[in-house]
N, C-alpha and C positions, 0 to 999 in steps of 0.2 A: 407697600413700597419698602417699609422697614424689613419685612420678611424677605423680600427679594435681595436686599443687600446682605442679609445674614446668610442666605443660601449660596452666595458666591464663594464664601469661605469653605464650604463643604464641596469637595470635588468628587464627582462620580468617576467611574472608570472611563467612560467615553461621554461624548456630548449627548448621545441618545439615552444612555443610562441616567445621566444627570437630569435630562429633560423629563424622563419618566418619573423620577422621584419628585421633581417640582410639580408635575401635573397631578400627582397623587395628593400632594399637600394642598395645592390650590383647589382641586376638586372637593377635597374633604372640607375645606373652609367654606367654600361657596355653598355646597350642599347643606352643611350644618347651619349656616346663617339663614338660608331659606327656610329650613325646618324650624329654627328658633323663632323666626318671624311669622310662623304659621297663624297664631291667633290674630295678629294685626292684619295679615293678608286676608284671612277669612272675614274679618270685620269689614275690610275695604271692599272685598268682592261681593259680599252678601248685603252689606249695609246694616248688619246687626252686630252690635257689640255684645259678645257673649259674657263679658264680665259685668255688664250692666244691661241685662236683657229687658226688652219691652214686656209689659204685663200680659200681652196676648199669646205668648209662647208658653207651652207646658213646662213647668219647673224641672221635671225629670229630663226632658230633652235638652234643656239649657245646661243642666248639670252634667249630662253625659257628654255633650259636645265640648263643654269646658274642660272636663277631665281628659278627653281625647286630645284636645289641643295642648294641654299641659304636658301630656305624655310625649307628644310629638316634639315639644320644646326640649324635654330632657334627652330624647333620642338625638335631636339636632346637636346638642352640646357634646354628646358622646361621639357623634360622627366627626365633629370638629377635632376633638382630642385624638380619636382614632386615626383620622386622616393625617394629622401632623405627625403622630407617632410612627405610623406605617411609612410615610414618606421619608422621615428621618432615618428609619431603619434601612430603607432601600438605598438612600444616598450613602449611608455609612457602610453597608454591606458592599455596595459597588466600589467604594473607595478602597476597602480592604482587599477585595478580590482582584482589583486591577493592579495593586502594588505587589501582589504575590505574598502577602502576609498570610500566615495560617492562624486559624482559631485555636485557642488553647482550651 
């Protein structure tokens, strides 16, 4: 909600261009949040908490899956940052091209 209020101050060249930039930002945030929550989603789906594994699982498997889920979390944070940055660039670029300003 806070983000949508902030986005209204940035004007795209047209409604379609502004909507495109906002979709990029929202998509980046949602995709990144899902990736960041991957360990918790995996624990919920499988019933196995990879941070406190049961004794009957091989330790190498638990370590590998734990490392994979941690890497997915880091990628999720990068997706959030990248989505916000790319969307802001799209909104800013659309605003400058619609007003006829030239880049220096």
